[in-house]
py3Dmol code that shows the C-alpha trace and the ligand (Angstrom):
import py3Dmol

protein = """\
ATOM      1  CA  MET A   1       0.000   0.000   0.000  1.00  0.00           C
ATOM      2  CA  GLY A   2       1.133   3.501  -0.795  1.00  0.00           C
ATOM      3  CA  ASN A   3       2.377   5.666   2.024  1.00  0.00           C
ATOM      4  CA  ASN A   4       3.625   8.845   0.422  1.00  0.00           C
ATOM      5  CA  GLY A   5       0.406  10.726   1.226  1.00  0.00           C
ATOM      6  CA  ILE A   6      -1.013  10.618  -2.293  1.00  0.00           C
ATOM      7  CA  LEU A   7      -4.241   8.784  -3.061  1.00  0.00           C
ATOM      8  CA  ALA A   8      -5.131   8.268  -6.729  1.00  0.00           C
ATOM      9  CA  LEU A   9      -8.662   7.123  -7.521  1.00  0.00           C
ATOM     10  CA  PHE A  10      -9.142   5.872 -11.062  1.00  0.00           C
ATOM     11  CA  ASP A  11     -12.260   5.597 -13.161  1.00  0.00           C
ATOM     12  CA  ILE A  12     -12.325   2.437 -15.306  1.00  0.00           C
ATOM     13  CA  ASP A  13     -14.145   2.828 -18.640  1.00  0.00           C
ATOM     14  CA  GLY A  14     -12.402   5.219 -20.991  1.00  0.00           C
ATOM     15  CA  THR A  15      -9.702   5.878 -18.395  1.00  0.00           C
ATOM     16  CA  LEU A  16      -7.979   2.567 -17.649  1.00  0.00           C
ATOM     17  CA  VAL A  17      -9.617   0.350 -20.273  1.00  0.00           C
ATOM     18  CA  ARG A  18     -11.741   0.294 -23.368  1.00  0.00           C
ATOM     19  CA  GLY A  19     -14.206  -2.358 -24.472  1.00  0.00           C
ATOM     20  CA  ALA A  20     -17.618  -2.330 -22.843  1.00  0.00           C
ATOM     21  CA  ARG A  21     -19.727  -4.288 -25.332  1.00  0.00           C
ATOM     22  CA  CYS A  22     -20.452  -7.066 -22.860  1.00  0.00           C
ATOM     23  CA  HIS A  23     -21.441  -4.526 -20.214  1.00  0.00           C
ATOM     24  CA  TYR A  24     -23.839  -2.907 -22.673  1.00  0.00           C
ATOM     25  CA  GLN A  25     -25.241  -6.329 -23.601  1.00  0.00           C
ATOM     26  CA  ALA A  26     -25.805  -7.023 -19.901  1.00  0.00           C
ATOM     27  CA  PHE A  27     -28.072  -3.960 -19.726  1.00  0.00           C
ATOM     28  CA  VAL A  28     -29.938  -5.012 -22.871  1.00  0.00           C
ATOM     29  CA  LYS A  29     -30.519  -8.575 -21.630  1.00  0.00           C
ATOM     30  CA  ALA A  30     -31.522  -7.474 -18.124  1.00  0.00           C
ATOM     31  CA  VAL A  31     -34.112  -4.893 -19.174  1.00  0.00           C
ATOM     32  CA  ASP A  32     -35.586  -7.389 -21.607  1.00  0.00           C
ATOM     33  CA  LYS A  33     -35.788 -10.136 -18.987  1.00  0.00           C
ATOM     34  CA  PHE A  34     -37.296  -8.082 -16.172  1.00  0.00           C
ATOM     35  CA  TYR A  35     -39.215  -5.385 -18.021  1.00  0.00           C
ATOM     36  CA  GLY A  36     -39.766  -6.877 -21.461  1.00  0.00           C
ATOM     37  CA  MET A  37     -38.085  -3.804 -22.875  1.00  0.00           C
ATOM     38  CA  LYS A  38     -36.547  -4.260 -26.302  1.00  0.00           C
ATOM     39  CA  GLU A  39     -35.950  -0.691 -27.409  1.00  0.00           C
ATOM     40  CA  ASP A  40     -32.631   0.336 -28.868  1.00  0.00           C
ATOM     41  CA  ILE A  41     -30.772   1.896 -25.943  1.00  0.00           C
ATOM     42  CA  SER A  42     -27.585   2.657 -27.802  1.00  0.00           C
ATOM     43  CA  GLY A  43     -28.459   6.340 -28.165  1.00  0.00           C
ATOM     44  CA  ILE A  44     -28.102   7.183 -24.479  1.00  0.00           C
ATOM     45  CA  ASN A  45     -24.909   8.886 -23.355  1.00  0.00           C
ATOM     46  CA  TYR A  46     -23.644   6.547 -20.656  1.00  0.00           C
ATOM     47  CA  ALA A  47     -20.255   8.158 -20.165  1.00  0.00           C
ATOM     48  CA  GLY A  48     -19.495   8.932 -16.539  1.00  0.00           C
ATOM     49  CA  LYS A  49     -22.822   7.653 -15.245  1.00  0.00           C
ATOM     50  CA  THR A  50     -23.203   4.898 -12.675  1.00  0.00           C
ATOM     51  CA  ASP A  51     -24.778   1.549 -13.553  1.00  0.00           C
ATOM     52  CA  PRO A  52     -27.891   2.147 -11.414  1.00  0.00           C
ATOM     53  CA  GLN A  53     -28.224   5.627 -12.904  1.00  0.00           C
ATOM     54  CA  ILE A  54     -27.996   4.204 -16.438  1.00  0.00           C
ATOM     55  CA  LEU A  55     -30.496   1.460 -15.700  1.00  0.00           C
ATOM     56  CA  LYS A  56     -32.937   4.019 -14.326  1.00  0.00           C
ATOM     57  CA  GLU A  57     -32.546   6.237 -17.387  1.00  0.00           C
ATOM     58  CA  VAL A  58     -33.030   3.293 -19.723  1.00  0.00           C
ATOM     59  CA  LEU A  59     -36.238   2.281 -17.953  1.00  0.00           C
ATOM     60  CA  GLU A  60     -37.513   5.837 -17.900  1.00  0.00           C
ATOM     61  CA  LEU A  61     -36.851   5.946 -21.628  1.00  0.00           C
ATOM     62  CA  GLY A  62     -39.015   2.827 -21.853  1.00  0.00           C
ATOM     63  CA  GLY A  63     -41.814   4.790 -20.170  1.00  0.00           C
ATOM     64  CA  PHE A  64     -42.013   2.698 -17.011  1.00  0.00           C
ATOM     65  CA  GLU A  65     -43.429   4.258 -13.879  1.00  0.00           C
ATOM     66  CA  GLU A  66     -41.292   4.727 -10.784  1.00  0.00           C
ATOM     67  CA  GLU A  67     -43.077   1.991  -8.873  1.00  0.00           C
ATOM     68  CA  ILE A  68     -42.587  -0.572 -11.634  1.00  0.00           C
ATOM     69  CA  ILE A  69     -38.941   0.448 -12.026  1.00  0.00           C
ATOM     70  CA  GLU A  70     -38.290   0.003  -8.302  1.00  0.00           C
ATOM     71  CA  LYS A  71     -39.949  -3.393  -8.091  1.00  0.00           C
ATOM     72  CA  ASN A  72     -37.353  -5.327 -10.078  1.00  0.00           C
ATOM     73  CA  PHE A  73     -34.485  -2.874  -9.913  1.00  0.00           C
ATOM     74  CA  GLN A  74     -32.172  -4.874  -7.650  1.00  0.00           C
ATOM     75  CA  ASN A  75     -33.006  -8.135  -9.420  1.00  0.00           C
ATOM     76  CA  CYS A  76     -32.164  -6.477 -12.687  1.00  0.00           C
ATOM     77  CA  LEU A  77     -28.768  -5.286 -11.404  1.00  0.00           C
ATOM     78  CA  THR A  78     -28.040  -8.745 -10.009  1.00  0.00           C
ATOM     79  CA  TYR A  79     -28.912 -10.335 -13.334  1.00  0.00           C
ATOM     80  CA  MET A  80     -26.730  -7.842 -15.176  1.00  0.00           C
ATOM     81  CA  THR A  81     -23.810  -8.760 -12.950  1.00  0.00           C
ATOM     82  CA  LYS A  82     -24.328 -12.473 -13.517  1.00  0.00           C
ATOM     83  CA  TYR A  83     -24.633 -11.979 -17.248  1.00  0.00           C
ATOM     84  CA  TYR A  84     -21.439  -9.932 -17.290  1.00  0.00           C
ATOM     85  CA  LEU A  85     -19.419 -12.382 -15.217  1.00  0.00           C
ATOM     86  CA  THR A  86     -20.587 -15.269 -17.405  1.00  0.00           C
ATOM     87  CA  ASN A  87     -19.780 -13.563 -20.688  1.00  0.00           C
ATOM     88  CA  VAL A  88     -16.829 -11.287 -20.010  1.00  0.00           C
ATOM     89  CA  HIS A  89     -14.393 -13.955 -21.245  1.00  0.00           C
ATOM     90  CA  GLN A  90     -15.682 -13.295 -24.783  1.00  0.00           C
ATOM     91  CA  GLU A  91     -14.996  -9.611 -24.527  1.00  0.00           C
ATOM     92  CA  ASN A  92     -11.910  -7.838 -25.651  1.00  0.00           C
ATOM     93  CA  VAL A  93     -11.265  -5.487 -22.738  1.00  0.00           C
ATOM     94  CA  ILE A  94      -8.001  -3.694 -23.380  1.00  0.00           C
ATOM     95  CA  ALA A  95      -5.848  -1.638 -21.059  1.00  0.00           C
ATOM     96  CA  LEU A  96      -5.424   1.795 -22.616  1.00  0.00           C
ATOM     97  CA  ALA A  97      -2.027   2.987 -23.777  1.00  0.00           C
ATOM     98  CA  GLY A  98       0.429   3.712 -20.999  1.00  0.00           C
ATOM     99  CA  VAL A  99      -1.869   2.522 -18.223  1.00  0.00           C
ATOM    100  CA  LYS A 100      -0.043  -0.586 -17.064  1.00  0.00           C
ATOM    101  CA  ASN A 101       3.341   1.115 -16.929  1.00  0.00           C
ATOM    102  CA  LEU A 102       1.851   4.111 -15.155  1.00  0.00           C
ATOM    103  CA  LEU A 103       0.287   1.911 -12.473  1.00  0.00           C
ATOM    104  CA  ASP A 104       3.618   0.094 -12.031  1.00  0.00           C
ATOM    105  CA  LEU A 105       5.345   3.410 -11.628  1.00  0.00           C
ATOM    106  CA  LEU A 106       2.773   4.746  -9.144  1.00  0.00           C
ATOM    107  CA  GLU A 107       3.063   1.559  -7.109  1.00  0.00           C
ATOM    108  CA  LYS A 108       6.799   1.891  -7.080  1.00  0.00           C
ATOM    109  CA  GLU A 109       6.467   5.494  -5.926  1.00  0.00           C
ATOM    110  CA  LYS A 110       4.126   4.329  -3.160  1.00  0.00           C
ATOM    111  CA  VAL A 111       1.061   6.173  -4.395  1.00  0.00           C
ATOM    112  CA  PHE A 112      -2.039   4.655  -2.820  1.00  0.00           C
ATOM    113  CA  LEU A 113      -4.253   3.351  -5.652  1.00  0.00           C
ATOM    114  CA  GLY A 114      -8.029   2.980  -5.615  1.00  0.00           C
ATOM    115  CA  LEU A 115     -11.051   3.022  -7.907  1.00  0.00           C
ATOM    116  CA  SER A 116     -13.898   5.455  -8.413  1.00  0.00           C
ATOM    117  CA  THR A 117     -16.187   3.928 -10.995  1.00  0.00           C
ATOM    118  CA  GLY A 118     -19.871   3.773 -11.815  1.00  0.00           C
ATOM    119  CA  ASN A 119     -19.513   0.037 -12.519  1.00  0.00           C
ATOM    120  CA  LEU A 120     -21.100  -2.368 -10.080  1.00  0.00           C
ATOM    121  CA  GLU A 121     -18.263  -3.737  -7.949  1.00  0.00           C
ATOM    122  CA  PRO A 122     -18.120  -7.319  -9.319  1.00  0.00           C
ATOM    123  CA  ILE A 123     -18.278  -5.993 -12.885  1.00  0.00           C
ATOM    124  CA  ALA A 124     -15.473  -3.532 -12.159  1.00  0.00           C
ATOM    125  CA  TYR A 125     -13.077  -6.212 -10.923  1.00  0.00           C
ATOM    126  CA  ALA A 126     -14.000  -8.691 -13.682  1.00  0.00           C
ATOM    127  CA  LYS A 127     -13.388  -6.004 -16.279  1.00  0.00           C
ATOM    128  CA  LEU A 128     -10.016  -5.082 -14.783  1.00  0.00           C
ATOM    129  CA  LYS A 129      -9.038  -8.737 -14.567  1.00  0.00           C
ATOM    130  CA  ARG A 130      -9.828  -9.192 -18.244  1.00  0.00           C
ATOM    131  CA  ALA A 131      -7.478  -6.289 -18.994  1.00  0.00           C
ATOM    132  CA  GLY A 132      -4.800  -7.607 -16.632  1.00  0.00           C
ATOM    133  CA  LEU A 133      -5.141  -4.682 -14.218  1.00  0.00           C
ATOM    134  CA  ASN A 134      -7.014  -6.138 -11.245  1.00  0.00           C
ATOM    135  CA  GLU A 135      -3.948  -6.686  -9.109  1.00  0.00           C
ATOM    136  CA  TYR A 136      -3.324  -2.981  -8.699  1.00  0.00           C
ATOM    137  CA  PHE A 137      -6.615  -2.372  -6.925  1.00  0.00           C
ATOM    138  CA  SER A 138      -8.065  -3.644  -3.688  1.00  0.00           C
ATOM    139  CA  PHE A 139     -10.734  -1.066  -2.881  1.00  0.00           C
ATOM    140  CA  GLY A 140     -12.785   1.749  -4.305  1.00  0.00           C
ATOM    141  CA  GLY A 141     -16.160   3.393  -4.614  1.00  0.00           C
ATOM    142  CA  PHE A 142     -18.534   1.686  -7.061  1.00  0.00           C
ATOM    143  CA  GLY A 143     -21.917   2.102  -8.709  1.00  0.00           C
ATOM    144  CA  SER A 144     -23.126  -0.588  -6.341  1.00  0.00           C
ATOM    145  CA  ASP A 145     -22.292   1.714  -3.399  1.00  0.00           C
ATOM    146  CA  HIS A 146     -24.077   4.794  -4.689  1.00  0.00           C
ATOM    147  CA  ALA A 147     -26.021   5.765  -7.794  1.00  0.00           C
ATOM    148  CA  GLU A 148     -24.629   9.295  -7.455  1.00  0.00           C
ATOM    149  CA  ARG A 149     -21.020   9.541  -8.478  1.00  0.00           C
ATOM    150  CA  PRO A 150     -19.825  12.156  -5.939  1.00  0.00           C
ATOM    151  CA  LEU A 151     -21.023   9.866  -3.153  1.00  0.00           C
ATOM    152  CA  LEU A 152     -19.123   6.861  -4.451  1.00  0.00           C
ATOM    153  CA  VAL A 153     -15.947   8.954  -4.639  1.00  0.00           C
ATOM    154  CA  LYS A 154     -16.529   9.978  -1.016  1.00  0.00           C
ATOM    155  CA  LYS A 155     -17.031   6.326  -0.154  1.00  0.00           C
ATOM    156  CA  ALA A 156     -13.667   5.415  -1.725  1.00  0.00           C
ATOM    157  CA  ILE A 157     -11.951   8.144   0.313  1.00  0.00           C
ATOM    158  CA  GLU A 158     -13.683   6.985   3.473  1.00  0.00           C
ATOM    159  CA  ILE A 159     -12.533   3.391   2.937  1.00  0.00           C
ATOM    160  CA  ALA A 160      -8.977   4.609   2.354  1.00  0.00           C
ATOM    161  CA  LYS A 161      -9.088   6.427   5.676  1.00  0.00           C
ATOM    162  CA  VAL A 162     -10.969   3.933   7.801  1.00  0.00           C
ATOM    163  CA  ARG A 163      -9.771   0.596   6.441  1.00  0.00           C
ATOM    164  CA  TYR A 164      -6.268   1.534   5.347  1.00  0.00           C
ATOM    165  CA  ASN A 165      -5.471   4.414   7.707  1.00  0.00           C
ATOM    166  CA  TYR A 166      -4.841   6.790   4.843  1.00  0.00           C
ATOM    167  CA  ALA A 167      -4.118  10.094   6.554  1.00  0.00           C
ATOM    168  CA  GLY A 168      -3.019  12.295   3.660  1.00  0.00           C
ATOM    169  CA  ASP A 169      -4.945  15.032   1.935  1.00  0.00           C
ATOM    170  CA  ARG A 170      -3.512  14.833  -1.581  1.00  0.00           C
ATOM    171  CA  ILE A 171      -6.346  13.038  -3.270  1.00  0.00           C
ATOM    172  CA  TYR A 172      -6.723  12.802  -7.059  1.00  0.00           C
ATOM    173  CA  VAL A 173      -9.639  11.553  -9.100  1.00  0.00           C
ATOM    174  CA  ILE A 174      -8.669  10.477 -12.604  1.00  0.00           C
ATOM    175  CA  GLY A 175     -11.447  10.102 -15.161  1.00  0.00           C
ATOM    176  CA  ASP A 176     -12.483  10.676 -18.744  1.00  0.00           C
ATOM    177  CA  THR A 177     -15.737  12.625 -18.426  1.00  0.00           C
ATOM    178  CA  PRO A 178     -17.061  15.928 -17.052  1.00  0.00           C
ATOM    179  CA  LEU A 179     -19.036  13.846 -14.534  1.00  0.00           C
ATOM    180  CA  ASP A 180     -15.792  12.399 -13.126  1.00  0.00           C
ATOM    181  CA  VAL A 181     -14.445  15.918 -12.710  1.00  0.00           C
ATOM    182  CA  GLU A 182     -17.609  17.140 -11.032  1.00  0.00           C
ATOM    183  CA  ALA A 183     -17.729  14.123  -8.715  1.00  0.00           C
ATOM    184  CA  GLY A 184     -14.074  14.484  -7.746  1.00  0.00           C
ATOM    185  CA  ARG A 185     -14.512  18.164  -6.966  1.00  0.00           C
ATOM    186  CA  LYS A 186     -17.645  17.561  -4.926  1.00  0.00           C
ATOM    187  CA  ALA A 187     -15.757  14.947  -2.923  1.00  0.00           C
ATOM    188  CA  GLY A 188     -12.985  17.446  -2.230  1.00  0.00           C
ATOM    189  CA  ALA A 189     -10.390  15.854  -4.518  1.00  0.00           C
ATOM    190  CA  ARG A 190      -8.200  17.322  -7.212  1.00  0.00           C
ATOM    191  CA  THR A 191      -8.999  16.060 -10.676  1.00  0.00           C
ATOM    192  CA  ILE A 192      -7.187  14.831 -13.762  1.00  0.00           C
ATOM    193  CA  ALA A 193      -9.151  14.335 -16.975  1.00  0.00           C
ATOM    194  CA  VAL A 194      -7.894  12.114 -19.785  1.00  0.00           C
ATOM    195  CA  ALA A 195      -9.203  12.449 -23.326  1.00  0.00           C
ATOM    196  CA  THR A 196      -9.258   8.703 -23.980  1.00  0.00           C
ATOM    197  CA  GLY A 197     -13.038   8.329 -23.639  1.00  0.00           C
ATOM    198  CA  ARG A 198     -15.718  10.110 -25.637  1.00  0.00           C
ATOM    199  CA  TYR A 199     -14.682  13.634 -24.607  1.00  0.00           C
ATOM    200  CA  SER A 200     -11.939  15.604 -26.324  1.00  0.00           C
ATOM    201  CA  THR A 201      -9.443  17.768 -24.484  1.00  0.00           C
ATOM    202  CA  SER A 202     -11.305  20.910 -25.584  1.00  0.00           C
ATOM    203  CA  GLU A 203     -14.581  19.529 -24.194  1.00  0.00           C
ATOM    204  CA  LEU A 204     -12.860  18.604 -20.951  1.00  0.00           C
ATOM    205  CA  GLN A 205     -11.372  22.079 -20.762  1.00  0.00           C
ATOM    206  CA  LYS A 206     -14.879  23.452 -20.221  1.00  0.00           C
ATOM    207  CA  THR A 207     -14.983  21.707 -16.839  1.00  0.00           C
ATOM    208  CA  LYS A 208     -13.256  22.879 -13.677  1.00  0.00           C
ATOM    209  CA  VAL A 209     -10.643  20.164 -13.992  1.00  0.00           C
ATOM    210  CA  ASP A 210      -7.172  20.728 -12.524  1.00  0.00           C
ATOM    211  CA  PHE A 211      -5.200  18.883 -15.214  1.00  0.00           C
ATOM    212  CA  ILE A 212      -6.001  17.550 -18.657  1.00  0.00           C
ATOM    213  CA  MET A 213      -4.007  14.851 -20.423  1.00  0.00           C
ATOM    214  CA  ASP A 214      -4.394  13.460 -23.947  1.00  0.00           C
ATOM    215  CA  ASP A 215      -3.870   9.960 -22.546  1.00  0.00           C
ATOM    216  CA  LEU A 216      -1.889   8.215 -19.822  1.00  0.00           C
ATOM    217  CA  THR A 217       1.290   7.640 -21.825  1.00  0.00           C
ATOM    218  CA  ASP A 218       3.021  10.787 -20.586  1.00  0.00           C
ATOM    219  CA  HIS A 219       4.091   9.490 -17.198  1.00  0.00           C
ATOM    220  CA  GLU A 220       6.354  12.407 -16.488  1.00  0.00           C
ATOM    221  CA  SER A 221       3.464  14.882 -16.717  1.00  0.00           C
ATOM    222  CA  PHE A 222       1.225  12.656 -14.638  1.00  0.00           C
ATOM    223  CA  ILE A 223       3.822  12.436 -11.890  1.00  0.00           C
ATOM    224  CA  LYS A 224       4.262  16.192 -12.012  1.00  0.00           C
ATOM    225  CA  ASN A 225       0.493  16.780 -11.897  1.00  0.00           C
ATOM    226  CA  ILE A 226       0.093  14.782  -8.710  1.00  0.00           C
ATOM    227  CA  GLY A 227       3.019  16.591  -7.189  1.00  0.00           C
ATOM    228  CA  LEU A 228       5.417  13.674  -6.905  1.00  0.00           C
TER     229      LEU A 228
END
"""
ligand_1 = """\
1
MG
Mg -15.259 6.604 -17.694
"""
view = py3Dmol.view(width=600, height=400)
view.addModel(protein, "pdb")
view.setStyle({"model": 0}, {"cartoon": {"style": "trace"}})
view.addModel(ligand_1, "xyz")
view.setStyle({"model": 1}, {"stick": {}})
view.zoomTo()
view.show()
């Protein structure tokens, strides 16, 4: 575990890895099974949203009433998870350029690593495993903790403090969307945005982000940004 006072919380999709077809399919299968919904849900902008938030939006798009949505909501999330874990082996989840070496470097420098992702926790770890990145992470805040992203970032910070005695105050949230930036700021963290998801650097510049990077290949800049 890191002990140099820096905590780095990474988003997964579009930040550490790409390839979310199986995750998308899990949503499609689950809403069909529990709600009989077969609409095309590919038009929704999922970037930066949590799994429960996405599921709710999908079902609202399908015109379901709150009460109906609530009734099978947890079952639907559970089914999604099962579907994902069963089928992830067919998916090509790829670590984005520079990521593995950066994580090695941060570990070596004793930066404390965690996750802040909208993925449900079992999906998050299965996805990272598929990309060969699961061994860097042992805790985080997940979509299964909170539907609202700022709250799951706070949860990750709380776990760092309570479970791992993290006592520093140099906390960074690294993500690829304006929602990551907003969530990090609301949780009191500094933020780094990477343009490896669906947002370009100029779009990310419109947020109140502290640092923007084209991708995670420039390790020197990353190290400088987190003040190492
Ligand atoms: Mg993302």
